[in-house]
N, C-alpha and C positions, 0 to 999 in steps of 0.2 A: 722098797715095798712096805716097810713099816710105817713110812710117812703116809701112804695111801690108807693103810688100816687105821692109823690114828685119826686122820681126817674124817674117814667114814664113821668111826665111833663117835668122835666129837660132835659132828653135826647130827647124827642119828639120835644121840642121847638127848638132844634138845627138845624133841617132841615124840609123842607116842607113835609107834609103828603103825602105818596104815596098810591097807590091802596091797598086796604085791601086784604090780602091773608089768609083766614081762616086756623087755625091750627087744626081744629076739623072737624069731618064729619057732625056735626050739626051746620050749620051757625047761627049766631045770627040774630034774626029779626031786621031789620033796625030801627024800632021804639022802641026797647027795651032800657031802661035807661043805660044799660052797653055797648051799641053798640059803641058810640063815645069813651068812655074811653078805650075800647078794641082796637080800631083802633090805638090810641096813644100808648098803651102798646106794641102792636105788632110792630109798627114802631120803638119804642124805642129798642126793642129786636134786630131788624134788624140793627139799627145803632150801638148798642153795640157789635155786632159780629165783628166789625173792631177794637174794643178796646182790646189790648192785655194785658195791665197792667195799673194801675193807683194808685194814692195815694190820701188820703183824711183825713180830720178830721171827725171821726165818733162819733156821739152822739146817745146813745140809752137809751130808757126808757122802762123797762119791769116790769110787775107785776108778781112776783114770790112768791108763798105762802102768798098772801095778803100783800106783801111788795113791794113798788115801788122802783126799783133799777135804778139809773141814772148813766151812765158811759160815759166818753169821752176818746177817744183814737186816736192816729195817726194810720192810716191803710195804708198798702201797699199790693196790690193784683196783682198777675200775674195769667193769665188763664191757661197756659200750661207749665209745670204741675201746677195744682192748688197750689199756694203758697201764704200764708197769714202771714203777720207780723203785730202784734199789739203792740203798745207802749202806755200804759195807762197814761193819764194825770189827770183824776179824777175818782174815789176817790183814787185809788191805784197808785199814781204817780211813774212811773218807772217800773211797772210790764211789763214784756215782754212775748209775746206768739208767737210761730213760728209753722206753720204747712206747710208741703210740701207733697203733695200727692205722695205716693210710697216710702217715706223716713221714717226713724225712726219707722219702723213697722206700718206705717200709724197712728202714734201717734203724738200729738202735744207736743212741749217742752215749759215749763212754768218756769218763773224765777221771783221771788219777789225781790224788791230792798231794802225793809226795813222791820223791825219787825222780829219776831222770825222765820217766814217762810223763810226769806232770808238766814238764816244759812244753810238750807238744800241744797241750790244751785238750779241748773236746774233739773227739774223732767220731766219725760215722763208721759203723760196722754192719755188714749183712748179718742177720740173726744166726745164720748157719755157717758163717765163715770160719776158717781155721783159727783165727785169732779169738773170735767170740767163743769157740768151742774148746779152747785150751784147758779150761778148768770146769767144763760142763759136759755131761753126757747128752743133754737135751737142750734145744734152743729156748730162749726166753719166752717165745710164743706159747710154749707148753706149760708155763708156770701158772700156778693157781689151783685152788682146791677143786673147782669144777672140772678143769681139764684133767687133773690127776684121777679124779673119781671116774670120769667117763672112760679113761683108758683102763682102769682096773675092772670096771663092770664089763667092758668089752672082752678083756682077757679072761676073766672068770667065767663069763658066759661060754666062751669057746672051750675052756678047759673043762667045764661041767658036762660037756657032751661025751667025755671019756670016762 
């Protein structure tokens, strides 16, 4: 959740806040604790619509089966068609993942750079297969600032009705 908040803050702080345009039929009451964060998140989504591609160092921490998994990777993302390239730096230095929407039967290509797995070479994996999800809670197709912010806005809008 803190990644969503950080992304919302980062993008929203790049430009002045514009008038709120609700994305739901149930507007958020102005005195609700989520009203201001939703304004920033919506503005961030608006600003992100102009971003066609980007690269970043992506660090993630996820709790998978009671194990905290920390990973760091170089990320390159293009919106159309959705294209994601990951080059891991920690802990699997050199691991590469490539996903391009509509290519390779909508599967991602994975390549290990060391160890016994590197002997196999590049393999194709369904984005939601057990192997692809071993170290992830979400499929690669949900990666990116726009996708994360859309999910946060949707969740906050639902929660703001209570």
